[in-house]
C-alpha positions as CSV (number, residue, x, y, z in Angstrom):
1,M,-47.7,-120.3,111.0
2,S,-48.4,-120.4,115.0
3,V,-45.4,-118.2,115.1
4,D,-46.0,-115.9,113.3
5,L,-49.6,-115.0,114.0
6,V,-48.5,-114.6,117.5
7,D,-45.7,-112.0,116.6
8,R,-48.9,-110.2,114.8
9,Y,-50.9,-110.1,118.2
10,L,-47.7,-109.2,120.3
11,Q,-47.1,-106.5,117.6
12,A,-50.8,-104.8,118.0
13,V,-51.0,-105.2,121.4
14,R,-47.2,-103.6,121.9
15,Y,-48.2,-100.6,119.7
16,L,-51.3,-99.8,122.1
17,L,-49.3,-100.5,125.7
18,P,-47.5,-97.1,127.3
19,R,-44.0,-96.4,126.3
20,K,-43.1,-97.6,129.9
21,Q,-44.5,-100.4,129.8
22,R,-43.9,-101.8,126.6
23,E,-41.2,-103.8,127.0
24,D,-41.7,-105.4,130.3
25,V,-45.8,-105.7,129.2
26,T,-44.5,-107.4,125.8
27,R,-42.0,-110.2,127.4
28,E,-44.4,-111.1,129.8
29,L,-47.5,-111.4,127.6
30,A,-45.3,-113.6,125.2
31,D,-44.1,-115.8,128.0
32,E,-47.8,-116.1,129.2
33,L,-48.6,-117.1,125.4
34,Q,-46.1,-119.4,124.6
35,S,-46.5,-121.1,128.3
36,Q,-50.2,-121.9,127.0
37,I,-49.6,-122.7,124.0
38,E,-47.3,-125.2,125.3
39,A,-49.6,-126.6,127.7
40,K,-52.1,-127.2,125.1
41,E,-49.5,-128.6,122.7
42,A,-48.4,-131.3,125.8
43,R,-51.4,-132.2,125.9
44,L,-52.3,-132.5,122.8
45,G,-49.0,-134.4,122.0
46,R,-48.5,-132.5,118.5
47,S,-48.1,-128.7,117.5
48,L,-50.7,-126.7,117.2
49,N,-52.8,-125.6,114.1
50,E,-53.2,-121.9,112.6
51,D,-56.6,-122.4,114.2
52,E,-55.7,-123.5,117.5
53,V,-53.4,-121.2,118.1
54,A,-55.9,-118.6,116.9
55,N,-58.3,-119.8,119.7
56,V,-56.0,-119.4,122.0
57,L,-55.2,-116.0,121.1
58,K,-59.4,-115.0,120.6
59,A,-59.3,-116.3,124.5
60,F,-56.9,-113.4,125.1
61,G,-59.1,-110.4,123.7
62,H,-58.6,-108.1,121.0
63,P,-55.4,-106.7,121.3
64,A,-56.7,-103.1,121.9
65,L,-59.1,-104.3,125.0
66,L,-56.0,-106.1,126.4
67,A,-54.0,-103.1,125.9
68,L,-56.5,-101.0,127.5
69,R,-56.1,-102.3,130.9
70,Y,-52.8,-101.4,131.5
71,Q,-53.8,-97.8,132.0
72,E,-54.2,-95.6,135.5
73,G,-57.7,-94.4,135.9
74,R,-59.0,-91.4,135.1
75,A,-61.8,-89.0,136.5
76,L,-63.0,-87.2,133.1
77,I,-62.0,-90.5,130.7
78,G,-61.7,-94.3,131.4
79,S,-58.8,-95.9,131.6
80,R,-60.2,-98.6,128.8
81,V,-60.6,-95.3,126.3
82,F,-57.7,-93.0,127.5
83,P,-55.0,-94.6,125.4
84,L,-57.1,-93.7,121.9
85,Y,-57.5,-90.5,123.4
86,W,-54.0,-89.6,123.9
87,F,-53.3,-91.3,120.5
88,C,-55.5,-89.1,119.1
89,V,-53.9,-85.8,121.2
90,K,-50.3,-86.5,120.2
91,S,-51.0,-86.9,117.0
92,L,-53.7,-83.8,116.0
93,S,-51.6,-81.7,117.8
94,A,-48.4,-82.6,115.9
95,I,-50.6,-81.9,112.6
96,L,-52.2,-79.0,114.0
97,A,-48.4,-77.2,115.1
98,V,-47.6,-78.1,111.1
99,V,-50.4,-76.6,109.5
100,H,-51.1,-73.8,111.6
101,L,-47.2,-72.9,113.1
102,L,-44.6,-74.3,111.1
103,L,-45.9,-73.9,107.3
104,P,-47.3,-70.1,108.6
105,V,-43.9,-68.9,110.1
106,L,-41.7,-70.6,106.8
107,F,-44.2,-68.6,104.6
108,A,-44.1,-65.3,106.2
109,V,-39.9,-66.0,107.0
110,A,-40.4,-65.8,102.6
111,T,-43.0,-63.3,101.9
112,D,-42.4,-61.2,105.5
113,P,-45.9,-60.1,105.8
114,P,-47.2,-56.4,107.2
115,G,-48.1,-58.2,110.4
116,G,-45.3,-60.8,111.3
117,F,-45.0,-63.8,113.3
118,G,-47.3,-62.2,116.0
119,P,-51.1,-63.0,114.5
120,I,-49.2,-67.1,113.8
121,F,-48.7,-67.4,117.4
122,E,-52.0,-65.7,119.1
123,R,-53.9,-67.6,116.7
124,F,-52.5,-71.1,117.5
125,P,-53.6,-71.6,121.4
126,G,-57.6,-70.9,120.0
127,V,-57.0,-73.2,117.4
128,W,-55.8,-76.2,119.6
129,V,-58.0,-75.1,122.2
130,G,-60.9,-75.6,120.5
131,A,-59.5,-79.5,118.7
132,M,-58.8,-80.1,121.6
133,G,-61.7,-79.8,123.5
134,W,-63.9,-81.1,120.7
135,V,-61.8,-84.2,120.6
136,T,-62.2,-84.5,124.5
137,L,-66.1,-84.5,123.9
138,L,-66.0,-87.2,121.3
139,F,-64.2,-89.2,123.6
140,V,-66.1,-88.7,126.6
141,V,-68.9,-90.2,124.9
142,L,-66.9,-93.0,123.5
143,D,-66.4,-93.7,127.3
144,A,-70.0,-94.2,128.4
145,D,-71.4,-97.3,129.1
146,M,-73.9,-96.9,126.5
147,V,-71.2,-96.3,123.7
148,R,-68.4,-98.4,125.1
149,K,-70.2,-101.8,125.7
150,P,-71.1,-102.0,122.4
151,V,-68.0,-101.5,120.8
152,E,-65.9,-103.9,123.2
153,K,-69.0,-106.3,121.9
154,A,-68.1,-105.7,118.5
155,L,-64.6,-106.1,118.9
156,S,-65.0,-109.1,120.4
157,D,-65.4,-110.7,117.4
158,W,-62.2,-110.5,115.6
159,N,-59.8,-112.9,113.9
160,P,-56.5,-112.6,114.7
161,R,-55.5,-113.3,110.9
162,D,-56.6,-109.9,110.2
163,L,-53.5,-108.6,112.2
164,P,-51.2,-106.3,110.4
165,A,-47.9,-108.6,109.3
166,P,-44.6,-108.0,112.3
167,R,-42.2,-105.5,110.9
168,K,-38.9,-107.1,110.2
169,E,-36.3,-105.0,112.5
170,T,-33.1,-104.2,110.6
171,T,-30.4,-102.0,111.1
172,E,-29.5,-101.6,107.1
173,P,-31.5,-98.2,106.5
174,P,-34.4,-98.3,102.8
175,R,-32.2,-97.6,99.8
176,A,-32.9,-93.4,99.5
177,T,-32.9,-92.7,96.1
178,S,-32.7,-94.4,92.6
179,L,-30.5,-93.9,89.9
180,A,-33.5,-93.2,87.8
181,G,-34.3,-90.4,90.5
182,V,-30.8,-89.3,90.2
183,L,-30.8,-89.0,86.4
184,G,-34.4,-87.5,86.5
185,A,-33.0,-84.3,88.9
186,A,-30.1,-83.8,87.1
187,I,-32.2,-83.5,83.6
188,L,-34.4,-81.0,84.9
189,S,-31.9,-79.0,87.2
190,V,-29.7,-78.6,83.4
191,W,-32.9,-77.6,82.0
192,W,-33.8,-75.2,84.7
193,L,-29.9,-73.9,84.6
194,V,-29.9,-73.8,80.5
195,G,-33.8,-72.2,80.3
196,L,-32.5,-69.4,82.6
197,S,-29.7,-68.5,80.0
198,H,-32.2,-69.2,77.4
199,P,-35.4,-67.9,78.5
200,A,-37.4,-69.1,75.5
201,I,-36.8,-73.1,76.9
202,L,-38.2,-72.3,79.6
203,L,-41.2,-69.6,78.6
204,G,-41.9,-70.8,74.8
205,P,-43.3,-67.9,73.0
206,A,-43.9,-65.9,76.4
207,A,-40.0,-64.6,76.4
208,A,-40.9,-62.1,74.0
209,F,-42.6,-60.4,76.5
210,V,-41.8,-61.5,80.0
211,A,-37.8,-62.6,81.3
212,F,-36.8,-63.5,84.9
213,G,-36.0,-60.7,86.9
214,P,-32.4,-60.2,88.6
215,P,-33.0,-62.9,91.9
216,F,-32.7,-65.8,90.0
217,Y,-29.3,-64.7,87.9
218,A,-27.8,-63.6,91.4
219,V,-27.7,-67.0,92.7
220,Y,-27.1,-68.6,89.5
221,V,-23.4,-70.0,90.5
222,P,-25.1,-70.9,93.8
223,M,-27.4,-72.9,91.9
224,V,-25.2,-74.5,89.6
225,V,-23.0,-75.8,92.6
226,L,-25.7,-77.7,94.6
227,A,-27.2,-79.3,91.1
228,V,-23.6,-80.4,90.7
229,A,-23.8,-81.5,94.3
230,G,-27.3,-83.1,94.3
231,V,-25.8,-85.4,91.3
232,V,-23.1,-86.4,92.6
233,V,-24.0,-87.1,96.2
234,G,-27.2,-88.7,94.9
235,L,-25.4,-91.6,92.9
236,W,-22.8,-91.6,96.1
237,R,-26.7,-92.7,98.5
238,V,-27.3,-95.4,95.4
239,F,-24.2,-97.1,95.5
240,R,-23.5,-96.8,99.3
241,P,-26.9,-96.4,100.5
242,G,-25.9,-96.9,104.5
243,A,-23.0,-94.3,104.1
244,P,-23.7,-91.8,106.8
245,A,-21.9,-89.2,105.3
246,A,-23.6,-89.8,102.5
247,R,-26.6,-88.7,104.5
248,A,-24.8,-85.7,106.3
249,A,-24.3,-84.7,102.1
250,Q,-27.5,-84.9,101.4
251,I,-28.6,-81.8,104.2
252,A,-26.3,-80.3,103.6
253,V,-26.9,-79.9,99.5
254,D,-30.8,-79.8,100.7
255,A,-29.9,-76.9,103.1
256,G,-28.1,-75.1,100.5
257,Q,-31.4,-75.0,98.6
258,L,-33.2,-73.9,100.9
259,A,-30.8,-71.0,101.2
260,V,-31.3,-70.4,97.2
261,L,-35.2,-70.6,98.0
262,Y,-35.1,-68.1,100.8
263,F,-32.8,-65.5,98.7
264,I,-35.2,-65.8,95.6
265,A,-38.1,-65.7,97.4
266,Q,-37.2,-62.6,99.7
267,S,-35.9,-60.6,96.4
268,G,-37.7,-59.4,93.7
269,P,-39.2,-58.4,91.0
270,W,-39.6,-62.4,89.8
271,I,-40.7,-61.5,86.9
272,V,-39.6,-58.6,84.6
273,A,-40.2,-57.0,81.0
274,P,-37.5,-57.9,78.2
275,G,-35.0,-54.7,78.5
276,G,-37.1,-53.0,80.8
277,V,-40.1,-52.1,78.7
278,P,-43.4,-53.6,78.9
279,R,-44.7,-54.6,75.8
280,A,-48.6,-55.5,74.9
281,P,-50.2,-57.8,75.8
282,L,-48.2,-57.1,79.1
283,T,-49.2,-54.1,81.0
284,G,-47.3,-52.5,84.0
285,E,-50.3,-53.5,86.0
286,L,-50.4,-57.3,84.9
287,L,-46.9,-57.2,85.8
288,G,-47.2,-56.6,88.9
289,L,-49.5,-59.2,89.7
290,V,-48.1,-61.4,88.2
291,N,-44.8,-60.9,90.7
292,T,-47.5,-60.8,93.3
293,A,-48.6,-64.4,92.5
294,A,-44.6,-65.4,91.9
295,Q,-43.7,-64.0,95.5
296,L,-47.2,-66.2,97.0
297,G,-45.7,-69.1,94.9
298,L,-42.5,-68.7,96.2
299,G,-43.4,-68.6,99.4
300,V,-45.5,-71.7,99.6
301,A,-42.8,-73.1,97.7
302,F,-40.5,-72.3,100.7
303,A,-43.0,-73.3,103.2
304,V,-43.4,-76.4,101.9
305,T,-39.5,-77.1,101.4
306,G,-38.6,-76.4,104.8
307,V,-41.4,-78.9,106.6
308,V,-39.7,-81.5,104.4
309,F,-36.3,-80.4,104.9
310,A,-37.3,-80.8,108.5
311,F,-38.4,-84.4,108.8
312,K,-35.2,-85.2,106.5
313,V,-33.2,-83.7,109.8
314,V,-35.4,-85.7,111.9
315,K,-35.4,-89.0,110.2
316,S,-31.9,-89.2,109.7
317,L,-30.9,-88.3,113.6
318,R,-33.5,-90.8,114.4
319,M,-31.8,-93.4,111.9
320,P,-29.8,-96.0,113.3
321,A,-26.0,-96.6,112.3
322,A,-25.7,-98.4,109.4
323,P,-23.6,-102.3,109.1
324,R,-19.5,-101.2,108.5
325,H,-20.2,-103.1,105.5
326,L,-22.4,-100.7,103.9
327,A,-20.7,-97.6,105.3
328,C,-17.9,-96.2,103.1
């Protein structure tokens, strides 16, 4: 139990340390903690219990306060608060980039708006500067003695047992998918592909008034190929979760699906009248509104799918190589 508490403490401190100092400071802190625990055990002639180890850790101080000591001084925001400020700046910048740059750009690629990409990039600096200004002002206030000292006092009354459990380091990647997930995706693919050939399956009674437009049928064969490939790769990843080639194949299938979605989103019309003549209650004007909504929906779908695909690629590149007994 004592080892578990020490590991929790070291993990909490390490997370808040500057990246360049993490390994050295964590190693030195671990040695110092071990030395103090061993010295106390030598005096008592026995191993420390959980309460005694917790007292040793409390004497070192709250992980956040200890980590903040390893920072250089800053003129506007002090060293004790700056690491938290910098963490917020990086996190918020990433969120703003996704929400105000990546998603709008992908949506613009899919819908081709009249203004193009210019307004997106022109608006982002103002959004980012404004957000960073408020964050900086907030941390300047937090760094004031009248605010920081009560916070430090509140943090002094902490319990090492409340720290999160240490994460287990493993070279085995998590199971990417499940058999149920693969079967579910296969059923949805069959339902969609068969429904394109028999619209009543997808549209029900509405099939008497509307039908899917040419873009869906132009990529029907690629959709079939990608659906089959998705099932095969999914089964591959279920039974060979550590295979690097399976991850690469999944990225290729995802890229193909994104390309198909891009083609459909760029084309049109997406909803047409059966036989080319609108029937009541679907007028030509209402059909235009439906297609406008379909264009917006496909644009959003392409933007979201593009973000998910980008995260998958980044995660795949950062994932450690699988052990040989897992790879095929």
